[in-house]
N, C-alpha and C positions, 0 to 999 in steps of 0.2 A: 423684397419689399418694394412697394410702389414708388416711394419717394426717394429711393436710392439713385444717385447719378451713376449711370453706366459710362463706360469709356467712350461709347459712340462708334467704336470700330465695327465693321460689318462682319468680320470673321471669314473663315474659309468657306467658299461655296463653289459652285460649278463655274469653271472658267469660261465655257462656251456661253452660258446664260449671262454671265457678267459682262462679257464683251458685247453680246447682242443688246443687252439693256443699255450699255454705255453708248453704243451707236444710235439707238433709238432715242435716248435722252438728249444727245447732241442735236439730232435732227429735230426733235420737238422743241428744243430751246431756240432754234433758228427760225421756226415757223412764225408767222405773224397772226395775231388775233386768235390765239388759242389759249385754253386754260393752262396747259403745261408751260407755255412760253411765259405767261404772266407769273406763274409760280417761280420759274427760273429767274426772271428779271427782278422779282421782289427779294429773292434769297441771295442773289449774287452780290448785292450791295452790302449786306451785313455778314454773310458767311464766307464769301469767296466763291470762285468758279467751281472748284472741285466738290465742295460740300453741296453746292446748289445742284450740280449734276447728279450727285448721289441721292439727293432728295427727290429729284424728278424721276430717277430710276425706281425709287421705292413707290412713287405714285403710279408709275406705269405698271409695275408688277402687281400692285394692289388692284388696279383697274382690270387687268387681265384676269386675275383670280376671280373677281366678282362677276365678270362677264361670262367666264366658263362655268362657275358654280351655279349662277342663277339663269344661265342661258338667255341673256339679254344682249341686245346690240350695244355698241359703243355710244356713249353720250358725252358730248363736250359742253360743259356749262358755259363756256365762253370767258372772255376777259373780264367782263363786268361782274362775274360771280364773286370775286374777292372784294369788290367795292360794296356789293349789296349785303354781304355778311357783316 
């Protein structure tokens, strides 16, 4: 059902991919003036560091999937994207 609250745990996955995404998310969170760092800094206040890193990992994985499936280059909407929405 769509309205059911799941546990929020990520489940067992590929350890190599998980560690690569973790490193990429940490690097993205430390960069300045990027969309992913803005997402991280917004989420770290209310969710904490670990959950914010996991959210950034999910956004990176989603972006990579769409870049590969649609064969388009990477596009960074920028920091102001969150304010404009």
